[in-house]
C-alpha positions in Angstrom: -10.6 -7.5 -3.9 -8.6 -5.1 -1.8 -5.8 -6.0 0.6 -4.3 -3.8 3.3 -0.6 -4.3 3.9 2.0 -3.0 6.3 5.6 -3.7 7.1 7.7 -5.8 4.7 4.8 -6.1 2.1 4.8 -2.3 1.5 6.6 -0.8 -1.5 10.3 -1.2 -1.0 9.8 -3.9 1.6 11.7 -7.2 1.3 8.5 -9.2 0.6 6.8 -6.8 -1.7 8.0 -8.1 -5.0 7.6 -11.7 -4.1 3.9 -11.3 -3.2 2.5 -8.1 -4.7 4.5 -7.3 -7.9 1.5 -8.0 -10.2 -1.0 -6.2 -8.0 -2.4 -2.7 -8.5 -1.4 -0.1 -5.9 -4.5 1.8 -4.9 -2.9 4.2 -2.4 -1.8 5.0 1.1 -4.3 4.0 3.7 -4.9 4.4 7.4 -6.9 1.7 9.3 -8.7 3.1 12.4 -9.3 1.3 15.7 -6.4 -1.2 15.2 -2.9 -1.5 16.6 0.3 -3.5 15.9 1.4 -5.7 18.7 4.8 -7.5 18.9 4.7 -11.0 20.5 8.3 -11.7 19.6 7.4 -14.1 16.8 9.3 -12.2 14.1 6.4 -10.1 12.8 3.8 -7.8 14.3 0.1 -8.7 14.8 -2.7 -6.4 13.7 -5.3 -6.4 16.5 -8.4 -4.4 17.4 -7.6 -1.2 19.3 -9.3 1.7 20.8 -10.8 4.7 18.9 -7.4 6.4 19.3 -5.4 3.7 17.6 -4.5 3.5 13.9 -2.0 1.9 11.5 -0.7 3.3 8.3 -0.1 1.0 5.3 -0.9 0.6 1.7 -4.0 -0.7 -0.2 -3.7 -3.0 -3.2 -6.2 -4.5 -5.6 -5.3 -8.1 -5.7 -6.5 -11.3 -7.4 -7.6 -14.5 -5.6 -4.3 -16.1 -6.8 -2.3 -13.4 -5.0 -4.2 -14.1 -1.8 -3.4 -17.8 -2.0 0.4 -17.1 -2.0 
């Protein structure tokens, strides 16, 4: 299954090796009609946006075990 990541889960991010080190990097990816919103909880939320909104991240092929982490 594929997983879109942004922020600290991307390559070089502080959480990448803890969660995605055994996953296969598929490539850079851009999600359309979404936006990142900061509610001051320590991480951004990915929410639906307008047709002009998008978020850049990375796409990984992951196992169900990786998702459970």
